[in-house]
Structure formats: C-alpha cells, structure tokens
N, C-alpha and C positions, 0 to 999 in steps of 0.2 A: 555108615548105614549100608547094608547089603542091598543089592539090586532087587532081591525078592521081597524086601520090606517096604520098598517105595510105594507100591499100590495101596497098602494099608494106611500109610502116613498121608498120602494124597487124599484118600477117601475121608479120613478124619478131618483134614484141613478144609475140604470142600463141604463137609457136613456142618462144621462149627458155625459158619455164618447163619445157617438156617435155624440153629438153636439160639443164637444170640439175637436173632431178629434184625440183622442189619448186614450191610456189605462191608466187612472189615478186611484189613490187610491179612495176608497169609501169616506174617509174623505175629500179629496180634492173635489170630486164631490159634496158632501153635502155643502161644503163651497161655491162653485160656484152657486148652487141652491139658497142658502141664499143671496148671493151677488146680484143675479138677482132679487130676491124678494124685497130686500131693495132698489134697483135702481128704480123699478117700484113703490114701495110705496112712495118713496121720490119725485117722479114726482108731486104727488098731494100736497106735503108739500113744494114744490118749493125749494128743497135743491139740487142745481146743483153739489155740491162737491161729494155727494154719488153716483149720477148718473155717473159723470165723472170717479170716481175710479172704478166703476163696468165696464164701457165701456173699460177702459184701461186694466183691467185684462183680459177681453175676447179678446181684440185686439191682445195681445201678443201671443195668442195661435192659431191665424189663420195660417193655413199651407201654406207655400210658399210665395214668394215675389209677385207673380201675384195676389193672393187674397188680399194682403195688398194694392197693387196699385188699385185694383178694389174698395176696401172699401174707400180708400182716394179719389178716383174719385167721388164716390157717395156722400161723406161727403162734399167735397169742390166744387164739380161741375166742376172740371177740372182734367186733368191727372197730376200726380206728376212727 
C-alpha cells in the first residue's frame, strides 16, 4: 500500500464500526469492507452466492429484534 492510500483506508476502517453498530477489531472491520466490496462487484458478474453471504453477515449484526423485523418487512413486503 502506498503512503498516500493510508488515510482512505484508515477512514474506512474507522467508519466501519459506526455502520456495524459496535466496537469491532480493525481486522474484522477490514473484512466487512472487503465483503461489501465483493458483494457489489459480484452483482455485475451475476454471482448471487457472494451477495447472499455478504448480506447474511451484515444481517446478523443488526441491533435488536425491531430492526430485524423492519428489515424482514422491507425484504418480504410483509410483517414477520
């Protein structure tokens, strides 16, 4: 990695725990950033398995049952 790239990577790693809703390790945050990238990249390649795996990883970190119900409602179009 070039020195000029470090600030962007650092900012992404510092922002990830805010989106994940918890205080996670830097390595874990980097893994989630990479998983998100792969999910987006595989949308173009029509590989639904990678997208599904990424979505499932993020889903399990949603805080509280209410947010899970809200997500399920949006995905299925009905309350669970």
